[in-house]
Backbone atoms as SQL, in Angstrom:
CREATE TABLE atoms (id INTEGER PRIMARY KEY, chain TEXT, resi INTEGER, resn TEXT, atom TEXT, x REAL, y REAL, z REAL);
INSERT INTO atoms VALUES
  (1, 'A', 1, 'MET', 'N', -63.565, -60.835, -16.891),
  (2, 'A', 1, 'MET', 'CA', -62.676, -59.817, -17.419),
  (3, 'A', 1, 'MET', 'C', -61.582, -59.527, -16.391),
  (4, 'A', 2, 'PRO', 'N', -60.316, -59.399, -16.838),
  (5, 'A', 2, 'PRO', 'CA', -59.231, -59.184, -15.878),
  (6, 'A', 2, 'PRO', 'C', -59.279, -57.784, -15.265),
  (7, 'A', 3, 'LYS', 'N', -58.600, -57.658, -14.150),
  (8, 'A', 3, 'LYS', 'CA', -58.519, -56.352, -13.489),
  (9, 'A', 3, 'LYS', 'C', -57.678, -55.396, -14.330),
  (10, 'A', 4, 'LEU', 'N', -57.999, -54.108, -14.258),
  (11, 'A', 4, 'LEU', 'CA', -57.209, -53.093, -14.942),
  (12, 'A', 4, 'LEU', 'C', -56.048, -52.680, -14.050),
  (13, 'A', 5, 'LYS', 'N', -54.918, -52.380, -14.670),
  (14, 'A', 5, 'LYS', 'CA', -53.771, -51.929, -13.894),
  (15, 'A', 5, 'LYS', 'C', -53.824, -50.424, -13.719),
  (16, 'A', 6, 'SER', 'N', -53.408, -49.962, -12.548),
  (17, 'A', 6, 'SER', 'CA', -53.278, -48.533, -12.294),
  (18, 'A', 6, 'SER', 'C', -51.879, -48.096, -12.680),
  (19, 'A', 7, 'LYS', 'N', -51.741, -46.860, -13.133),
  (20, 'A', 7, 'LYS', 'CA', -50.423, -46.301, -13.434),
  (21, 'A', 7, 'LYS', 'C', -49.700, -46.040, -12.124),
  (22, 'A', 8, 'ALA', 'N', -48.512, -46.596, -11.970),
  (23, 'A', 8, 'ALA', 'CA', -47.765, -46.449, -10.724),
  (24, 'A', 8, 'ALA', 'C', -47.391, -44.992, -10.484),
  (25, 'A', 9, 'SER', 'N', -47.086, -44.258, -11.554),
  (26, 'A', 9, 'SER', 'CA', -46.711, -42.853, -11.377),
  (27, 'A', 9, 'SER', 'C', -47.898, -42.031, -10.893),
  (28, 'A', 10, 'ALA', 'N', -49.107, -42.360, -11.339),
  (29, 'A', 10, 'ALA', 'CA', -50.297, -41.627, -10.904),
  (30, 'A', 10, 'ALA', 'C', -50.634, -41.956, -9.452),
  (31, 'A', 11, 'LYS', 'N', -50.372, -43.196, -9.018),
  (32, 'A', 11, 'LYS', 'CA', -50.637, -43.571, -7.635),
  (33, 'A', 11, 'LYS', 'C', -49.814, -42.727, -6.669),
  (34, 'A', 12, 'LYS', 'N', -48.596, -42.355, -7.097),
  (35, 'A', 12, 'LYS', 'CA', -47.712, -41.587, -6.234),
  (36, 'A', 12, 'LYS', 'C', -48.081, -40.108, -6.203),
  (37, 'A', 13, 'ARG', 'N', -48.751, -39.627, -7.225),
  (38, 'A', 13, 'ARG', 'CA', -48.959, -38.183, -7.365),
  (39, 'A', 13, 'ARG', 'C', -50.356, -37.701, -6.995),
  (40, 'A', 14, 'PHE', 'N', -51.344, -38.586, -7.026),
  (41, 'A', 14, 'PHE', 'CA', -52.723, -38.152, -6.850),
  (42, 'A', 14, 'PHE', 'C', -53.427, -38.971, -5.783),
  (43, 'A', 15, 'ARG', 'N', -54.372, -38.322, -5.077),
  (44, 'A', 15, 'ARG', 'CA', -55.233, -38.991, -4.104),
  (45, 'A', 15, 'ARG', 'C', -56.654, -38.529, -4.355),
  (46, 'A', 16, 'PHE', 'N', -57.611, -39.313, -3.889),
  (47, 'A', 16, 'PHE', 'CA', -59.012, -38.958, -4.041),
  (48, 'A', 16, 'PHE', 'C', -59.573, -38.499, -2.702),
  (49, 'A', 17, 'THR', 'N', -60.443, -37.499, -2.741),
  (50, 'A', 17, 'THR', 'CA', -61.138, -37.058, -1.543),
  (51, 'A', 17, 'THR', 'C', -62.318, -37.993, -1.303),
  (52, 'A', 18, 'GLY', 'N', -62.996, -37.799, -0.191),
  (53, 'A', 18, 'GLY', 'CA', -64.139, -38.643, 0.124),
  (54, 'A', 18, 'GLY', 'C', -65.276, -38.496, -0.870),
  (55, 'A', 19, 'THR', 'N', -65.380, -37.320, -1.496),
  (56, 'A', 19, 'THR', 'CA', -66.457, -37.096, -2.468),
  (57, 'A', 19, 'THR', 'C', -66.039, -37.434, -3.892),
  (58, 'A', 20, 'GLY', 'N', -64.811, -37.936, -4.083),
  (59, 'A', 20, 'GLY', 'CA', -64.386, -38.373, -5.410),
  (60, 'A', 20, 'GLY', 'C', -63.594, -37.353, -6.201),
  (61, 'A', 21, 'LYS', 'N', -63.293, -36.199, -5.612),
  (62, 'A', 21, 'LYS', 'CA', -62.463, -35.220, -6.313),
  (63, 'A', 21, 'LYS', 'C', -61.005, -35.652, -6.224),
  (64, 'A', 22, 'VAL', 'N', -60.175, -35.090, -7.114),
  (65, 'A', 22, 'VAL', 'CA', -58.776, -35.496, -7.185),
  (66, 'A', 22, 'VAL', 'C', -57.911, -34.415, -6.545),
  (67, 'A', 23, 'ARG', 'N', -57.090, -34.834, -5.573),
  (68, 'A', 23, 'ARG', 'CA', -56.148, -33.933, -4.918),
  (69, 'A', 23, 'ARG', 'C', -54.774, -34.142, -5.523),
  (70, 'A', 24, 'ALA', 'N', -54.011, -33.045, -5.654),
  (71, 'A', 24, 'ALA', 'CA', -52.656, -33.125, -6.182),
  (72, 'A', 24, 'ALA', 'C', -51.780, -32.100, -5.473),
  (73, 'A', 25, 'LYS', 'N', -50.487, -32.281, -5.618),
  (74, 'A', 25, 'LYS', 'CA', -49.523, -31.343, -5.051),
  (75, 'A', 25, 'LYS', 'C', -49.632, -30.006, -5.775),
  (76, 'A', 26, 'GLN', 'N', -49.339, -28.927, -5.083),
  (77, 'A', 26, 'GLN', 'CA', -49.369, -27.608, -5.697),
  (78, 'A', 26, 'GLN', 'C', -48.267, -27.495, -6.748),
  (79, 'A', 27, 'ALA', 'N', -48.567, -26.840, -7.844),
  (80, 'A', 27, 'ALA', 'CA', -47.578, -26.584, -8.881),
  (81, 'A', 27, 'ALA', 'C', -46.693, -25.401, -8.474),
  (82, 'A', 28, 'TYR', 'N', -45.575, -25.229, -9.169),
  (83, 'A', 28, 'TYR', 'CA', -44.642, -24.106, -8.973),
  (84, 'A', 28, 'TYR', 'C', -43.982, -24.130, -7.604),
  (85, 'A', 29, 'LYS', 'N', -43.769, -25.307, -7.031),
  (86, 'A', 29, 'LYS', 'CA', -43.224, -25.391, -5.686),
  (87, 'A', 29, 'LYS', 'C', -41.979, -26.272, -5.629),
  (88, 'A', 30, 'SER', 'N', -41.491, -26.767, -6.765),
  (89, 'A', 30, 'SER', 'CA', -40.390, -27.718, -6.715),
  (90, 'A', 30, 'SER', 'C', -39.015, -27.051, -6.695),
  (91, 'A', 31, 'HIS', 'N', -38.859, -25.904, -7.327),
  (92, 'A', 31, 'HIS', 'CA', -37.574, -25.203, -7.295),
  (93, 'A', 31, 'HIS', 'C', -37.820, -23.737, -7.655),
  (94, 'A', 32, 'GLY', 'N', -36.782, -22.912, -7.524),
  (95, 'A', 32, 'GLY', 'CA', -36.895, -21.491, -7.862),
  (96, 'A', 32, 'GLY', 'C', -37.630, -20.673, -6.828),
  (97, 'A', 33, 'MET', 'N', -37.548, -21.070, -5.546),
  (98, 'A', 33, 'MET', 'CA', -38.279, -20.355, -4.507),
  (99, 'A', 33, 'MET', 'C', -37.711, -18.950, -4.275),
  (100, 'A', 34, 'ILE', 'N', -36.463, -18.723, -4.640),
  (101, 'A', 34, 'ILE', 'CA', -35.850, -17.418, -4.406),
  (102, 'A', 34, 'ILE', 'C', -36.556, -16.343, -5.232),
  (103, 'A', 35, 'LYS', 'N', -37.161, -16.745, -6.353),
  (104, 'A', 35, 'LYS', 'CA', -37.856, -15.785, -7.222),
  (105, 'A', 35, 'LYS', 'C', -39.236, -15.424, -6.685),
  (106, 'A', 36, 'ARG', 'N', -39.787, -16.260, -5.830),
  (107, 'A', 36, 'ARG', 'CA', -41.157, -16.053, -5.378),
  (108, 'A', 36, 'ARG', 'C', -41.181, -15.260, -4.071),
  (109, 'A', 37, 'THR', 'N', -42.269, -14.551, -3.878),
  (110, 'A', 37, 'THR', 'CA', -42.405, -13.791, -2.640),
  (111, 'A', 37, 'THR', 'C', -42.788, -14.751, -1.512),
  (112, 'A', 38, 'PRO', 'N', -42.529, -14.367, -0.264),
  (113, 'A', 38, 'PRO', 'CA', -42.937, -15.228, 0.852),
  (114, 'A', 38, 'PRO', 'C', -44.439, -15.522, 0.853),
  (115, 'A', 39, 'LYS', 'N', -45.242, -14.548, 0.418),
  (116, 'A', 39, 'LYS', 'CA', -46.691, -14.759, 0.357),
  (117, 'A', 39, 'LYS', 'C', -47.026, -15.865, -0.639),
  (118, 'A', 40, 'GLN', 'N', -46.365, -15.860, -1.804),
  (119, 'A', 40, 'GLN', 'CA', -46.616, -16.904, -2.801),
  (120, 'A', 40, 'GLN', 'C', -46.257, -18.275, -2.239),
  (121, 'A', 41, 'ILE', 'N', -45.118, -18.358, -1.570),
  (122, 'A', 41, 'ILE', 'CA', -44.662, -19.638, -1.031),
  (123, 'A', 41, 'ILE', 'C', -45.649, -20.154, 0.016),
  (124, 'A', 42, 'ARG', 'N', -46.151, -19.265, 0.875),
  (125, 'A', 42, 'ARG', 'CA', -47.126, -19.676, 1.880),
  (126, 'A', 42, 'ARG', 'C', -48.400, -20.201, 1.230),
  (127, 'A', 43, 'GLN', 'N', -48.859, -19.520, 0.193),
  (128, 'A', 43, 'GLN', 'CA', -50.111, -19.902, -0.440),
  (129, 'A', 43, 'GLN', 'C', -49.999, -21.196, -1.240),
  (130, 'A', 44, 'LEU', 'N', -48.782, -21.616, -1.562),
  (131, 'A', 44, 'LEU', 'CA', -48.593, -22.841, -2.333),
  (132, 'A', 44, 'LEU', 'C', -48.391, -24.067, -1.442),
  (133, 'A', 45, 'ARG', 'N', -48.567, -23.929, -0.133),
  (134, 'A', 45, 'ARG', 'CA', -48.425, -25.078, 0.760),
  (135, 'A', 45, 'ARG', 'C', -49.544, -26.082, 0.534),
  (136, 'A', 46, 'GLY', 'N', -49.261, -27.316, 0.875),
  (137, 'A', 46, 'GLY', 'CA', -50.313, -28.331, 0.879),
  (138, 'A', 46, 'GLY', 'C', -50.702, -28.808, -0.510),
  (139, 'A', 47, 'THR', 'N', -51.945, -29.217, -0.646),
  (140, 'A', 47, 'THR', 'CA', -52.429, -29.779, -1.897),
  (141, 'A', 47, 'THR', 'C', -53.563, -28.927, -2.452),
  (142, 'A', 48, 'THR', 'N', -53.957, -29.234, -3.674),
  (143, 'A', 48, 'THR', 'CA', -55.040, -28.510, -4.322),
  (144, 'A', 48, 'THR', 'C', -55.981, -29.504, -4.994),
  (145, 'A', 49, 'ILE', 'N', -57.181, -29.077, -5.279),
  (146, 'A', 49, 'ILE', 'CA', -58.156, -29.901, -5.996),
  (147, 'A', 49, 'ILE', 'C', -58.013, -29.626, -7.483),
  (148, 'A', 50, 'LEU', 'N', -57.887, -30.668, -8.277),
  (149, 'A', 50, 'LEU', 'CA', -57.742, -30.490, -9.721),
  (150, 'A', 50, 'LEU', 'C', -59.059, -30.069, -10.349),
  (151, 'A', 51, 'HIS', 'N', -58.960, -29.322, -11.446),
  (152, 'A', 51, 'HIS', 'CA', -60.147, -29.006, -12.229),
  (153, 'A', 51, 'HIS', 'C', -60.696, -30.291, -12.838),
  (154, 'A', 52, 'GLU', 'N', -61.965, -30.295, -13.131),
  (155, 'A', 52, 'GLU', 'CA', -62.633, -31.521, -13.578),
  (156, 'A', 52, 'GLU', 'C', -62.055, -32.055, -14.883),
  (157, 'A', 53, 'CYS', 'N', -61.645, -31.157, -15.797),
  (158, 'A', 53, 'CYS', 'CA', -61.095, -31.624, -17.076),
  (159, 'A', 53, 'CYS', 'C', -59.768, -32.357, -16.860),
  (160, 'A', 54, 'ASP', 'N', -58.956, -31.901, -15.898),
  (161, 'A', 54, 'ASP', 'CA', -57.707, -32.592, -15.582),
  (162, 'A', 54, 'ASP', 'C', -57.974, -33.864, -14.788),
  (163, 'A', 55, 'ALA', 'N', -58.979, -33.829, -13.935),
  (164, 'A', 55, 'ALA', 'CA', -59.301, -34.984, -13.100),
  (165, 'A', 55, 'ALA', 'C', -59.767, -36.159, -13.955),
  (166, 'A', 56, 'GLN', 'N', -60.425, -35.892, -15.067),
  (167, 'A', 56, 'GLN', 'CA', -60.873, -36.976, -15.945),
  (168, 'A', 56, 'GLN', 'C', -59.698, -37.771, -16.487),
  (169, 'A', 57, 'MET', 'N', -58.596, -37.089, -16.805),
  (170, 'A', 57, 'MET', 'CA', -57.405, -37.790, -17.290),
  (171, 'A', 57, 'MET', 'C', -56.816, -38.661, -16.192),
  (172, 'A', 58, 'VAL', 'N', -56.804, -38.145, -14.957),
  (173, 'A', 58, 'VAL', 'CA', -56.242, -38.902, -13.842),
  (174, 'A', 58, 'VAL', 'C', -57.077, -40.146, -13.576),
  (175, 'A', 59, 'ARG', 'N', -58.390, -40.037, -13.696),
  (176, 'A', 59, 'ARG', 'CA', -59.262, -41.190, -13.434),
  (177, 'A', 59, 'ARG', 'C', -59.025, -42.329, -14.421),
  (178, 'A', 60, 'LYS', 'N', -58.565, -42.018, -15.628),
  (179, 'A', 60, 'LYS', 'CA', -58.221, -43.077, -16.587),
  (180, 'A', 60, 'LYS', 'C', -57.033, -43.882, -16.087),
  (181, 'A', 61, 'PHE', 'N', -56.085, -43.195, -15.420),
  (182, 'A', 61, 'PHE', 'CA', -54.885, -43.866, -14.910),
  (183, 'A', 61, 'PHE', 'C', -55.132, -44.625, -13.619),
  (184, 'A', 62, 'LEU', 'N', -56.179, -44.225, -12.874),
  (185, 'A', 62, 'LEU', 'CA', -56.505, -44.863, -11.604),
  (186, 'A', 62, 'LEU', 'C', -57.949, -45.382, -11.675),
  (187, 'A', 63, 'PRO', 'N', -58.166, -46.498, -12.325),
  (188, 'A', 63, 'PRO', 'CA', -59.542, -46.955, -12.577),
  (189, 'A', 63, 'PRO', 'C', -60.321, -47.309, -11.310),
  (190, 'A', 64, 'TYR', 'N', -59.637, -47.672, -10.231),
  (191, 'A', 64, 'TYR', 'CA', -60.341, -48.062, -9.009),
  (192, 'A', 64, 'TYR', 'C', -60.185, -47.015, -7.924),
  (193, 'A', 65, 'GLY', 'N', -59.919, -45.773, -8.305),
  (194, 'A', 65, 'GLY', 'CA', -59.649, -44.726, -7.334),
  (195, 'A', 65, 'GLY', 'C', -60.868, -44.264, -6.568),
  (196, 'A', 66, 'ASN', 'N', -62.029, -44.221, -7.205),
  (197, 'A', 66, 'ASN', 'CA', -63.201, -43.704, -6.495),
  (198, 'A', 66, 'ASN', 'C', -64.388, -44.624, -6.651);
C-alpha cells in the first residue's frame, strides 16, 4: 500500500508533543492587538494544546505525526 500524503498546510501549523498531543499557535494573536489589554497579549504568547476533538481532525491531515 502506498504512503499517505500529509497536508502541507497542517505541517506548517501543528506539531506533536512527546505524548502525542497536538500543539498549535494561540488564536486571537494575528491582528487587532490595540483592542486587547496587555494582560491578554501576555497570556496569548507561545503555543497551546488543542482539545481532543480538534486534535482528531489534525491527525487525519498528518497521518505519520505520532
